[in-house]
C-alpha positions in Angstrom: 0.0 0.0 0.2 1.2 3.5 -0.7 -0.2 7.1 -0.8 -0.4 9.0 -4.1 -1.4 12.6 -5.0 -3.0 13.1 -8.2 -3.2 16.6 -9.9 -6.6 17.1 -11.5 -7.8 19.5 -14.5 -11.2 19.9 -15.5 -13.7 22.3 -17.3 -16.1 23.0 -14.9 -19.0 24.2 -17.4 -20.6 20.7 -17.3 -20.3 19.9 -13.7 -22.6 20.7 -10.6 -19.3 21.3 -8.6 -16.6 18.9 -7.4 -18.1 17.1 -4.7 -20.4 14.1 -5.1 -24.1 14.8 -5.2 -27.1 12.6 -5.9 -28.5 12.9 -9.3 -26.0 15.5 -10.4 -22.9 15.1 -12.6 -19.9 16.0 -10.6 -16.0 16.0 -11.0 -15.7 13.5 -8.0 -18.5 11.3 -9.0 -16.8 10.7 -12.6 -13.3 10.1 -10.9 -14.6 7.6 -8.4 -16.6 5.7 -10.9 -13.4 5.2 -12.9 -11.5 4.5 -9.8 -13.8 1.9 -8.7 -14.1 0.2 -12.2 -10.0 -0.2 -12.2 -10.0 -1.1 -8.5 -7.8 1.7 -7.7 -10.3 2.7 -5.0 -12.8 0.3 -3.7 -13.9 2.2 -0.8 -13.2 6.1 -0.2 -13.1 5.5 3.6 -10.6 2.7 3.5 -8.5 4.4 1.0 -8.4 7.7 3.1 -9.3 9.6 -0.1 -9.3 13.4 0.2 -9.4 16.4 -2.0 -7.7 19.9 -1.6 -10.4 21.9 -3.1 -14.2 21.4 -3.2 -14.9 23.8 -6.1 -18.4 25.2 -6.9 -20.6 24.6 -9.8 -18.9 25.9 -13.0 -15.6 26.6 -11.4 -12.7 25.3 -13.4 -9.3 23.7 -12.4 -5.8 23.1 -13.7 -4.3 22.3 -10.3 -6.8 20.7 -8.0 -5.2 17.7 -6.1 -6.6 14.5 -4.7 -4.8 11.9 -2.4 -5.5 8.3 -1.4 -3.9 4.9 -0.4 -3.8 2.3 -3.0 -1.9 -1.0 -3.8 -2.6 -0.7 -7.6 -0.3 0.8 -10.2 -1.4 4.3 -11.5 -1.5 4.5 -15.2 -2.4 8.0 -16.1 -3.1 7.4 -19.8 -5.3 4.5 -19.2 -7.4 6.4 -16.6 -7.7 9.3 -18.7 -9.1 7.2 -21.4 -11.7 6.1 -19.2 -12.5 9.7 -18.0 -14.8 12.0 -19.8 -13.2 14.6 -22.2 -13.7 17.4 -19.6 -11.8 15.8 -17.0 -8.0 14.8 -17.1 -5.5 13.5 -14.6 -2.5 15.7 -15.5 0.1 14.9 -12.8 1.1 12.3 -10.2 3.4 12.3 -7.2 4.3 9.7 -4.6 3.7 11.4 -1.2 4.4 10.4 2.4 1.7 8.2 4.1 0.8 11.0 6.5 0.3 13.5 3.6 -2.6 16.1 4.1 -3.8 17.1 0.9 -6.1 19.8 2.2 -3.2 21.7 3.8 -1.0 23.2 1.0 1.4 26.0 1.5 -0.3 28.0 -1.0 -3.4 27.8 -3.3 -3.5 30.1 -6.4 -6.7 31.0 -8.1 -6.9 32.7 -11.6 -10.1 34.8 -12.6 -10.8 35.7 -16.3 -13.0 38.6 -16.7 -13.6 40.0 -20.3 -13.7 43.8 -20.4 -17.1 45.2 -20.8 -17.0 46.4 -24.5 -19.8 48.8 -23.5 -17.7 50.5 -20.4 -14.2 49.9 -21.5 -13.6 53.7 -21.8 -14.3 53.7 -18.1 -11.8 51.2 -16.9 -9.0 52.3 -14.9 -6.5 49.6 -14.5 -4.1 51.8 -12.3 -7.1 52.2 -9.8 -7.7 48.4 -9.7 -3.9 48.0 -9.0 -3.9 50.6 -6.2 -6.9 48.9 -4.5 -5.5 45.5 -4.9 -2.6 46.4 -2.5 -5.2 46.8 0.3 -5.7 43.0 0.1 -2.1 41.9 0.7 -1.3 40.4 4.3 -3.7 39.2 6.9 -7.2 40.7 7.1 -10.8 40.0 8.2 -12.5 39.0 5.2 -16.1 38.9 6.6 -17.3 41.2 3.9 -16.0 39.0 1.2 -17.8 35.6 2.4 -20.8 34.7 4.6 -21.9 37.2 7.1 -21.8 34.5 10.0 -18.3 32.9 9.1 -16.6 31.7 12.3 -13.1 32.4 11.3 -13.1 35.1 8.5 -9.3 35.9 8.8 -7.2 35.0 5.9 -3.8 35.8 4.6 -3.3 37.0 0.9 0.3 36.3 -0.1 0.2 37.9 -3.6 -2.4 39.4 -6.1 -1.8 40.5 -9.6 -3.8 41.8 -12.7 -2.9 42.0 -16.4 -4.8 42.9 -19.4 -4.4 40.3 -22.5 -6.7 40.4 -25.5 -9.1 42.8 -23.8 -9.4 40.5 -20.8 -8.7 41.1 -17.2 -6.6 38.2 -15.8 -6.4 38.3 -11.8 -4.1 35.9 -10.1 -4.7 35.5 -6.3 -2.3 33.5 -4.0 -3.1 32.6 -0.4 -2.8 29.6 2.0 -6.6 29.1 2.2 -9.7 31.0 1.1 -13.3 31.5 2.4 -16.3 30.5 0.3 -16.9 33.0 -2.6 -13.9 34.8 -1.2 -12.0 35.2 -4.6 -15.2 36.0 -6.6 -16.3 38.8 -4.2 -12.6 40.2 -4.3 -12.8 40.3 -8.1 -16.4 42.0 -8.0 -14.9 44.7 -5.7 -12.0 45.4 -7.9 -14.1 45.5 -10.9 -16.3 48.2 -9.2 -13.3 50.3 -8.4 -12.0 49.9 -12.0 -15.3 51.2 -13.4 -15.6 54.1 -11.0 -18.5 52.5 -9.0 -16.2 52.4 -5.8 -13.6 54.4 -4.4 -10.2 52.8 -4.1 -10.1 53.1 -0.3 -13.3 51.5 0.1 -11.4 48.2 -0.3 -9.6 49.1 2.9 -12.9 49.9 4.7 -14.3 46.7 3.6 -11.4 44.8 5.2 -12.2 46.6 8.5 -16.0 45.1 9.1 -15.8 45.8 13.0 -15.2 49.4 12.3 -17.4 49.6 9.4 -20.1 48.2 11.8 -22.0 46.9 8.8 -22.0 43.8 6.5 -21.7 45.0 2.8 -23.3 42.6 0.4 -21.0 42.0 -2.7 -22.5 39.8 -5.3 -19.8 37.1 -6.2 -18.4 37.4 -9.9 -19.7 34.7 -12.1 -18.4 31.3 -11.0 -17.4 30.3 -14.8 -14.4 32.9 -14.7 -12.8 31.2 -11.7 -9.9 28.7 -12.1 -8.3 26.8 -9.2 -5.0 27.0 -11.1 -2.4 25.8 -8.7 -1.4 24.1 -5.3 1.9 24.2 -3.7 3.1 21.6 -1.1 6.4 21.4 0.7 8.8 18.8 -0.9 6.2 17.5 -3.4 6.9 17.5 -7.1 4.4 16.3 -9.6 5.4 14.2 -12.6 3.2 16.0 -15.2 1.6 14.4 -18.2 2.1 16.6 -21.2 -0.2 14.3 -23.3 -3.1 14.5 -20.9 -2.7 18.4 -20.9 -2.8 18.4 -24.8 -6.0 16.4 -24.8 -7.7 18.8 -22.5 -6.5 21.7 -24.6 -7.9 20.2 -27.8 -11.3 20.1 -26.0 -10.9 23.7 -24.8 -10.1 24.8 -28.4 -13.4 23.4 -29.6 -15.3 25.2 -27.0 -13.3 28.5 -27.5 -14.6 28.4 -31.2 -18.0 27.6 -30.4 -18.2 30.4 -27.8 -16.4 32.9 -29.9 -18.9 32.5 -32.7 -21.7 33.0 -30.3 -20.2 36.0 -29.0 -19.6 37.5 -32.2 -23.2 36.8 -33.0 -24.5 38.7 -30.1 -22.4 41.7 -30.9 -23.8 41.7 -34.4 -27.4 41.4 -33.2 -26.9 44.6 -30.9 -25.2 46.4 -33.9 -28.1 45.5 -36.2 -30.8 46.4 -33.6 -29.3 49.8 -32.8 -29.3 50.6 -36.7 -33.0 49.9 -36.8 -35.1 53.0 -36.9 
């Protein structure tokens, strides 16, 4: 018997989240079905099966990690051949028997937000970068999660934003995150960038006791969020480029389909605006 860790990538669009749920298609459900078929895991309890991140419905991943004990050999290409096209095992590592997958040194999330074509002249990326600095360090993130969160204190180690192909790309790294925390952080930064919140409002939101009120921030859409990486002490994954390439093929097909839909929507708007 040995403990292994597997790095999992998936396109979250077609899943009702990661965690198993009766009558819903989930990432975990598909993985465990294949593991049981191949006798890699007979029983999740006996295998000490665990996952680093239970992503919500619609959230994607290029770096979620699962771990379990097995006496079977792991053949990534064979398993990927049995998995659906929108899930792939992209890395494997042998880990110590006492390895705790739920406690990485850091987690990194990426959030992809197309710039609003109808408000792009109002976007101020410099204000977003100024506001982002308030998030660095340890803070009370009560206003960025549930109102009754028992322990709202978290530490953000790094946060960056870049613009590429008219898309805002946020990269946020911390040890752990609250439910909806990243998506609400993105919402607040977008409001700052489009001039709907002042830069120093972020600082006020991080001081809920002094603010004396709970501010409702709507989380940014789940389909822009990617759990992109997990870092563990002294653990290095052997990645499968073949598995990554197979998932890239699927993503390219999805991109072409949705790009066509987006361009059709823009044209419809143009045609309607031209009508008298």
